[in-house]
C-alpha positions in Angstrom: -25.8 39.6 -23.1 -25.0 36.2 -21.6 -27.3 33.3 -21.8 -28.1 33.3 -18.0 -29.0 37.0 -18.2 -31.2 36.4 -21.2 -33.0 33.6 -19.5 -33.5 35.6 -16.3 -34.8 38.6 -18.3 -37.2 36.3 -20.3 -38.6 34.7 -17.1 -39.1 38.2 -15.6 -40.9 39.5 -18.7 -43.1 36.3 -18.8 -44.1 36.6 -15.2 -44.9 40.3 -15.6 -46.9 39.5 -18.8 -48.9 36.7 -17.2 -49.6 39.0 -14.2 -50.6 41.9 -16.3 -53.0 39.9 -18.5 -54.5 38.0 -15.6 -53.2 34.7 -16.9 -51.3 34.1 -13.7 -54.6 33.3 -12.0 -54.8 30.1 -13.9 -51.1 29.2 -14.1 -51.5 26.3 -11.6 -53.9 24.6 -14.0 -51.1 23.8 -16.5 -48.2 21.4 -16.1 -44.5 22.0 -15.5 -43.7 21.0 -19.1 -46.1 23.6 -20.5 -44.5 26.3 -18.2 -41.0 25.3 -19.5 -42.3 25.6 -23.1 -43.7 29.0 -22.3 -40.4 30.1 -20.8 -38.5 28.8 -23.9 -40.9 30.7 -26.2 -40.3 33.9 -24.2 -36.5 33.4 -24.2 -36.5 33.1 -28.0 -38.5 36.3 -28.5 -37.1 38.9 -30.8 -39.4 41.7 -29.7 -38.0 42.2 -26.2 -37.9 46.0 -26.5 -41.5 46.1 -27.6 -42.4 43.7 -24.8 -40.7 45.9 -22.2 -42.5 49.0 -23.5 -45.8 47.1 -23.4 -45.2 45.9 -19.8 -44.2 49.4 -18.7 -47.2 51.2 -20.3 -50.1 48.8 -20.0 -52.6 48.5 -17.2 -54.0 45.5 -15.4 -55.8 42.9 -17.5 -54.3 44.2 -20.7 -54.9 42.3 -23.9 -51.6 40.6 -24.8 -49.8 42.0 -27.8 -50.0 40.2 -31.2 -46.2 39.5 -31.3 -46.2 37.6 -28.0 -45.2 34.0 -28.6 -47.2 32.9 -25.6 -50.4 34.6 -26.8 -52.3 31.3 -27.4 -51.5 30.1 -23.8 -52.4 33.5 -22.4 -55.7 33.5 -24.3 -56.5 30.0 -23.1 -55.6 30.8 -19.5 -57.6 34.1 -19.4 -60.6 32.4 -21.0 -60.9 29.9 -18.2 
């Protein structure tokens, strides 16, 4: 898989994860640098297959999975 495809896939998964967990409701409260850091964490994930399964099988406002590298950010955004 090429770098561009990996980055696009990571951004799509991150957007879906934030929407599924409800973190997207507070995304405007963080800065661009923090969003880029979240994208980089997602792009470096080694659990993409598990993430895809989670995204396909979980309902709205799901609790983020333990392996998610953005779990602290998601937790913070969903607590606000």
